[in-house]
C-alpha positions in Angstrom: 25.9 -20.6 0.1 26.1 -17.8 2.6 23.7 -17.4 4.9 22.4 -14.3 6.0 23.8 -12.9 9.4 20.6 -12.5 11.9 20.6 -10.0 14.7 18.0 -10.8 17.7 16.6 -7.9 19.3 16.8 -7.9 22.8 12.8 -7.7 23.3 12.0 -11.4 22.1 14.6 -12.9 19.9 12.6 -12.6 17.1 15.3 -11.4 13.5 14.4 -9.7 10.1 13.1 -13.5 8.3 11.6 -14.2 11.5 9.5 -11.1 12.8 7.3 -11.5 9.7 9.6 -8.1 8.5 10.4 -9.7 5.0 7.5 -10.9 4.6 5.6 -7.2 4.9 8.6 -5.5 2.6 8.0 -8.0 0.5 4.6 -7.4 0.0 5.4 -3.2 -0.6 7.7 -4.0 -3.4 5.2 -5.8 -5.5 3.0 -3.2 -4.3 5.1 -1.0 -5.8 5.7 -3.4 -8.9 2.2 -4.5 -9.9 2.1 0.1 -9.1 4.8 0.6 -12.7 8.3 0.8 -9.9 9.6 -1.7 -12.0 13.7 -1.2 -10.9 14.1 -2.7 -7.0 16.5 0.8 -6.4 13.3 2.6 -6.9 11.5 0.8 -5.1 14.3 1.3 -2.0 13.5 4.8 -2.4 10.5 5.4 -2.1 10.2 3.1 1.5 13.0 4.8 2.5 10.9 7.6 1.7 7.6 7.2 3.3 9.9 5.0 6.5 11.4 8.7 6.4 8.5 10.9 7.1 7.1 8.2 9.5 9.6 8.8 11.8 10.2 11.8 11.2 5.8 12.4 12.4 6.6 10.5 15.2 9.7 11.8 16.8 7.7 15.4 16.1 4.7 13.8 18.0 6.7 12.9 20.9 8.7 16.1 21.4 5.1 17.2 21.4 4.1 15.2 24.5 7.3 15.7 26.3 7.5 19.8 25.8 4.6 21.9 25.4 6.8 24.3 24.4 8.0 22.5 21.6 7.3 24.3 17.8 6.0 21.3 15.7 7.9 20.5 12.9 4.7 19.7 11.1 2.5 22.2 12.1 0.3 25.3 9.9 1.0 24.9 6.5 3.3 21.6 7.4 0.4 20.1 9.0 -1.0 18.4 5.3 2.9 16.6 5.6 2.4 14.2 8.6 2.3 10.9 8.8 -1.2 10.3 10.1 -2.6 12.4 6.4 -1.2 10.4 4.3 -1.7 7.0 6.0 -5.9 8.1 4.5 -4.7 8.7 1.0 -4.0 6.2 -1.9 -3.6 6.1 -5.7 -2.8 9.4 -7.6 -3.9 11.1 -4.3 -1.1 9.5 -2.2 1.9 9.7 -4.8 1.4 13.8 -5.2 1.2 14.3 -1.3 4.2 11.9 -1.5 6.4 13.9 -3.6 5.0 16.7 -3.1 7.1 16.4 0.8 9.5 15.0 -1.0 10.2 18.1 -2.7 9.4 20.0 0.2 11.5 18.8 2.9 15.3 21.2 2.4 12.1 23.7 3.1 10.9 22.7 6.8 12.5 24.6 10.0 15.6 22.7 11.5 15.8 19.4 9.7 
């Protein structure tokens, strides 16, 4: 039997298994499965897109707070693709919004 490698974080000593992250990922995988995403690779791809969107939105917020001259990525026509807008959606509107964002990423300035 192979024991999974665990890497502790410096802040609290937790890892992927003890931090509760695995349970959250499992819950998300179950939600995707119930929604018809039955291939684990497709689920991972969808979760990766969402994580990317969140990190990009957080980075955009951070840069805007540090530099008042910074031009936000998620402004103007791109504002609808910011993470804050996705968290208010469910079902088909969420699916359509994420799909549209992914299709438009190649047009984002500076990305």
